[in-house]
C-alpha positions in Angstrom: 141.2 -55.7 215.7 144.3 -56.8 214.7 146.3 -53.6 215.5 146.4 -50.6 218.0 146.2 -48.4 214.4 143.3 -50.2 213.1 141.7 -49.7 216.4 142.3 -46.0 216.5 141.1 -46.0 212.9 137.7 -47.8 213.6 137.3 -45.3 216.4 137.7 -42.4 214.1 135.4 -43.9 211.8 132.3 -44.5 214.3 133.4 -41.8 217.3 135.8 -39.2 215.9 137.0 -37.2 213.5 134.9 -38.9 210.7 131.6 -40.0 212.7 129.5 -37.4 211.0 130.8 -38.4 207.3 130.2 -41.9 208.4 126.9 -42.0 210.4 125.6 -38.8 208.0 126.8 -39.5 205.0 127.2 -43.0 204.7 124.3 -44.7 207.0 121.6 -42.0 206.4 122.2 -40.8 203.1 123.9 -43.3 201.1 121.6 -46.1 203.1 118.4 -45.1 204.6 117.1 -42.2 202.5 117.4 -44.5 199.1 115.5 -46.9 201.0 112.8 -44.7 201.9 112.6 -43.6 198.3 112.7 -46.7 196.8 109.2 -47.2 199.0 107.7 -44.0 197.7 107.3 -45.9 194.2 107.3 -43.0 192.5 110.0 -43.4 189.4 111.1 -39.9 189.3 112.7 -40.6 192.9 114.0 -43.5 191.8 117.0 -41.2 190.3 117.2 -39.3 193.7 117.8 -42.4 195.3 120.5 -43.9 192.8 122.2 -40.5 193.4 121.7 -40.7 197.3 123.9 -43.8 197.2 126.5 -43.1 195.4 127.2 -39.6 197.4 126.8 -42.1 200.6 129.0 -44.6 199.2 131.7 -41.5 198.7 131.1 -40.7 201.9 131.8 -44.7 203.3 135.0 -44.6 200.9 136.2 -41.0 202.1 135.9 -42.3 205.9 137.4 -45.5 205.3 140.8 -44.4 203.2 141.2 -41.4 204.9 141.1 -42.2 208.8 143.9 -45.1 208.8 146.3 -42.1 206.9 146.0 -39.8 209.5 147.1 -42.1 212.4 151.1 -42.2 212.7 152.5 -45.3 212.4 155.6 -44.9 214.9 
């Protein structure tokens, strides 16, 4: 990471305060669940997969925006 603040933010995302949001919301709900739903082949579950992907994207963005802002710069 280019700076100490970036390293601390990455640690907060992957192992700290935002770990549940990142791993549970972004990776599982936003990536793995939609992929599994698409492999079912049921058109009615495609909409659920899309909604899960959007919620996962929100979790990802929330973690990556909020984690660096909570670290003091000075």
